C-alpha positions as CSV (number, residue, x, y, z in Angstrom):
1,X,0.0,0.0,0.0
2,X,1.2,3.5,-0.8
3,X,0.3,6.8,0.8
4,X,1.2,10.2,-0.7
5,X,1.7,12.7,2.1
6,X,1.9,16.5,1.8
7,X,3.7,18.7,4.4
8,X,2.3,22.2,4.5
9,X,5.2,24.2,5.8
10,X,3.4,27.5,6.1
11,X,3.7,31.0,7.7
12,X,0.5,31.6,9.5
13,X,-0.7,35.1,10.2
14,X,-0.9,35.7,14.0
15,X,-4.5,35.9,15.2
16,X,-6.1,36.0,11.8
17,X,-8.1,32.8,11.5
18,X,-9.9,33.9,8.3
19,X,-6.6,34.6,6.4
20,X,-5.1,31.3,7.7
21,X,-8.2,29.4,6.7
22,X,-7.8,30.8,3.1
23,X,-4.2,29.7,3.1
24,X,-5.2,26.2,4.3
25,X,-7.7,25.9,1.5
26,X,-5.1,27.2,-1.0
27,X,-2.6,24.5,0.1
28,X,-5.4,21.8,0.0
29,X,-6.0,22.8,-3.7
30,X,-2.3,22.7,-4.5
31,X,-2.0,19.3,-2.8
32,X,-5.0,17.9,-4.7
33,X,-3.1,18.7,-7.9
34,X,-0.3,16.4,-6.7
35,X,-2.7,13.6,-5.7
36,X,-1.9,14.0,-2.0
37,X,-4.0,11.7,0.2
38,X,-2.9,13.1,3.6
39,X,-2.0,16.8,4.1
40,X,-0.4,17.9,7.4
41,X,-0.2,21.4,8.7
42,X,2.0,22.6,11.6
43,X,1.2,23.4,15.2
44,X,-1.4,26.2,15.6
45,X,-1.6,26.6,11.9
46,X,-5.0,28.3,12.0
47,X,-3.9,30.9,14.6
48,X,-0.2,31.5,14.7
49,X,1.8,30.6,17.7
50,X,2.1,33.6,20.0
51,X,-1.6,34.0,20.6
52,X,-1.5,34.6,24.3
53,X,-4.4,36.9,25.3
54,X,-6.1,36.3,21.9
55,X,-6.7,32.6,22.8
56,X,-10.5,33.0,23.5
57,X,-11.0,35.0,20.3
58,X,-9.2,32.5,18.0
59,X,-10.4,29.3,19.7
60,X,-12.6,26.9,17.7
61,X,-15.2,24.5,19.0
62,X,-15.5,21.3,17.0
63,X,-19.2,21.9,16.2
64,X,-20.3,21.2,12.7
65,X,-22.1,24.5,12.3
66,X,-19.0,26.5,13.2
67,X,-18.0,28.3,9.9
68,X,-14.3,27.5,10.0
69,X,-14.7,23.9,11.2
70,X,-17.4,23.3,8.6
71,X,-15.1,24.5,5.7
72,X,-12.4,22.2,6.8
73,X,-14.7,19.2,7.2
74,X,-15.9,19.8,3.6
75,X,-12.3,20.0,2.4
76,X,-11.5,16.7,4.0
77,X,-13.7,15.0,1.4
78,X,-10.8,15.6,-1.0
79,X,-8.0,14.3,1.3
80,X,-7.3,13.6,4.9
81,X,-6.2,16.6,6.9
82,X,-4.2,17.3,10.1
83,X,-4.9,20.9,11.3
84,X,-3.3,22.8,14.2
85,X,-5.7,25.0,16.1
86,X,-6.8,26.3,19.5
87,X,-9.6,23.9,20.7
88,X,-12.3,25.2,22.9
89,X,-14.0,22.2,24.6
90,X,-17.5,21.9,26.0
91,X,-16.5,23.3,29.4
92,X,-14.8,26.3,27.8
93,X,-11.2,25.2,28.4
94,X,-8.6,26.0,25.7
95,X,-6.0,23.6,24.4
96,X,-3.2,23.6,21.8
97,X,-4.6,20.9,19.5
98,X,-4.4,18.9,16.3
99,X,-7.4,17.5,14.6
100,X,-7.5,14.7,12.0
101,X,-10.3,15.0,9.5
102,X,-11.2,12.4,6.9
103,X,-14.2,12.1,4.5
104,X,-16.1,14.9,6.2
105,X,-15.6,13.4,9.7
106,X,-13.5,14.1,12.8
107,X,-11.5,11.0,13.5
108,X,-9.4,12.3,16.4
109,X,-8.2,15.4,18.4
110,X,-4.9,15.5,20.3
111,X,-4.5,18.0,23.1
112,X,-0.9,19.0,23.7
113,X,0.3,17.3,26.9
114,X,3.5,19.1,27.7
115,X,3.2,22.9,27.8
116,X,6.7,24.6,27.8
117,X,6.7,27.5,30.3
118,X,10.4,28.3,30.4
119,X,12.9,30.5,28.5
120,X,11.0,32.1,25.6
121,X,7.9,29.9,26.1
122,X,4.8,30.8,28.2
123,X,2.2,28.2,27.2
124,X,1.2,27.2,30.7
125,X,-0.3,30.6,31.3
126,X,-2.8,30.4,28.5
127,X,-3.7,26.8,27.8
128,X,-4.9,23.7,29.7
129,X,-2.7,20.6,29.4
130,X,-3.9,17.5,27.6
131,X,-4.5,14.3,29.5
132,X,-4.5,11.5,27.0
133,X,-2.3,9.7,24.4
134,X,-4.3,7.7,21.9
135,X,-3.6,6.1,18.5
136,X,-6.6,5.9,16.1
137,X,-7.6,4.3,12.9
138,X,-7.5,6.0,9.5
139,X,-7.9,4.9,5.9
140,X,-4.2,4.4,5.8
141,X,-3.7,2.4,9.1
142,X,-3.3,3.3,12.7
143,X,-1.9,6.8,13.4
144,X,-0.7,8.8,16.5
145,X,-0.3,12.5,16.8
146,X,1.9,14.6,19.1
147,X,2.6,18.3,19.3
148,X,6.1,19.8,19.7
149,X,7.2,19.5,23.3
150,X,5.2,16.2,23.5
151,X,7.8,14.5,21.4
152,X,10.8,15.7,23.5
153,X,9.4,13.2,26.1
154,X,9.8,9.6,25.0
155,X,6.8,8.3,26.9
156,X,4.0,9.7,24.7
157,X,5.6,8.2,21.5
158,X,6.2,4.9,23.3
159,X,2.5,4.8,24.4
160,X,1.4,5.5,20.8
161,X,3.6,2.7,19.5
162,X,2.1,0.2,22.0
163,X,-1.3,1.5,21.1
164,X,-0.8,0.4,17.5
165,X,0.5,3.6,15.8
166,X,2.6,2.8,12.7
167,X,2.6,6.4,11.5
168,X,3.6,9.1,13.9
169,X,2.5,12.7,13.0
170,X,4.5,15.3,14.9
171,X,3.6,19.0,14.4
172,X,5.5,21.9,15.8
173,X,6.1,25.7,16.0
174,X,9.8,25.3,16.8
175,X,11.9,28.5,16.8
176,X,15.5,28.9,15.8
177,X,17.9,28.7,18.7
178,X,21.8,28.6,18.6
179,X,24.3,27.3,16.2
180,X,26.6,24.3,16.4
181,X,30.2,24.2,15.4
182,X,29.1,23.7,11.7
183,X,26.8,26.7,11.6
184,X,23.8,24.4,11.9
185,X,20.8,25.4,14.1
186,X,20.9,23.5,17.4
187,X,17.1,23.4,17.5
188,X,16.9,21.8,14.1
189,X,19.7,19.3,14.8
190,X,18.0,18.2,18.0
191,X,14.6,17.7,16.3
192,X,16.1,15.8,13.4
193,X,18.0,13.4,15.7
194,X,14.8,12.7,17.7
195,X,12.8,12.0,14.6
196,X,15.4,9.6,13.3
197,X,15.7,7.9,16.7
198,X,11.9,7.5,16.9
199,X,11.7,6.1,13.4
200,X,14.3,3.5,14.0
201,X,13.5,2.6,17.6
202,X,9.7,2.3,17.0
203,X,10.2,1.0,13.4
204,X,7.5,3.4,12.2
205,X,7.1,6.3,9.9
206,X,7.6,9.7,11.4
207,X,6.0,12.7,9.7
208,X,7.1,16.1,11.1
209,X,5.8,19.4,10.0
210,X,7.3,22.6,11.4
211,X,6.1,26.2,10.6
212,X,8.2,29.1,9.2
213,X,8.1,32.9,9.6
214,X,8.5,35.4,12.4
215,X,6.5,36.3,15.5
216,X,7.5,38.6,18.4
217,X,11.2,38.2,17.7
218,X,11.0,34.4,17.1
219,X,12.1,32.9,13.8
220,X,10.6,29.5,13.0
221,X,12.9,27.3,11.0
222,X,10.7,24.9,9.0
223,X,12.8,21.9,7.9
224,X,9.8,19.6,7.8
225,X,10.6,16.0,7.1
226,X,9.6,12.3,6.8
227,X,11.6,9.5,8.4
228,X,11.0,5.9,7.4
229,X,11.0,2.8,9.7
230,X,14.7,2.4,9.2
231,X,15.4,5.8,10.5
232,X,16.3,7.3,7.2
233,X,15.1,10.7,5.8
234,X,12.8,10.3,2.8
235,X,12.4,14.0,2.3
236,X,13.4,17.2,4.0
237,X,12.0,20.7,3.4
238,X,14.0,23.9,3.2
239,X,14.8,25.9,6.2
240,X,12.9,29.2,6.7
241,X,10.8,29.0,3.4
242,X,7.1,28.4,2.9
243,X,6.6,25.3,0.8
244,X,4.5,22.3,0.1
245,X,6.5,19.1,0.3
246,X,5.1,15.8,-1.1
247,X,6.4,12.3,-0.6
248,X,4.9,8.8,-1.3
249,X,5.3,6.3,1.4
250,X,5.6,2.5,0.8
251,X,3.7,1.2,3.9
252,X,5.0,-2.3,3.1
253,X,8.3,-1.0,4.5
254,X,6.8,-1.5,8.0
255,X,6.6,-5.3,7.3
256,X,10.1,-5.5,5.9
257,X,11.7,-3.5,8.7
258,X,9.9,-5.3,11.5
259,X,10.8,-8.7,10.0
260,X,14.4,-7.7,10.1
261,X,14.2,-6.0,13.4
262,X,11.4,-7.3,15.6
263,X,11.6,-4.7,18.4
264,X,7.8,-4.4,18.6
265,X,7.4,-8.2,18.8
266,X,9.9,-8.4,21.7
267,X,8.7,-5.3,23.6
268,X,7.7,-6.1,27.2
269,X,5.1,-3.5,28.4
270,X,4.2,-5.6,31.5
271,X,7.8,-5.2,32.7
272,X,7.6,-1.5,32.1
273,X,4.4,-1.3,34.1
274,X,5.8,-3.3,37.0
275,X,8.9,-1.2,37.2
276,X,7.0,2.0,36.9
277,X,4.7,1.0,39.7
278,X,7.8,0.2,41.9
279,X,9.4,3.6,41.1
280,X,6.2,5.5,41.8
281,X,5.6,3.6,45.1
282,X,9.1,4.5,46.2
283,X,8.5,8.1,45.4
284,X,5.3,8.2,47.4
285,X,6.9,6.8,50.6
């Protein structure tokens, strides 16, 4: 089975949901011309990253009569979509979220679990933290989604792997920070190493989409990519430029890699559970 994926490495306009919706629809049209079956947008693609006090104004409830949500549901009849947005739940809490839309239906919402509130980040002041990590079924197999800081922690990706995810979708609004000895961004180097590690350790596909552009002195580096189950890059977008990247995945590679390297077969979650219980019990004494 083959899956053609599009990575929408865009520059959202801060706080302007209408303009960002138009950009999403434009990229969906462009992706359709390239026979894309799954199009992934970055973290907070509908709102921009530094929303802060604008959170209640830009938040979207997933109600079918909401004009923005309705347009995106309609667009998902052409291809599956992953959209980054501020989600307002039924109790009026606000989350950094990704939604997966397919065939006019909402298949899954992931709420960002780890909210960085250090250095240049202040997410914990404005958003509630997610409480769940779940894989879910799609027309292309079982998928798991995480958002930015979530995949700096190994436990969410590990849980998705055990829950059946063969395709990991990571979205981010990762700013540029520092240079290494080869004039390479430290932030991009770190992300790329993590993506390759997860692809090879979990013998799964890793789709990562990072935004570009500037906000409040932050420069987002892009560099969106796809890693295969052997940990190799299949494609890698430019740094700093808006672009649509497309790549066809051979999902049979999952079988080939896991036959050669049966890490999933030999994993022992019951041992992990037992030892975690021991550690947590020690900490509570």
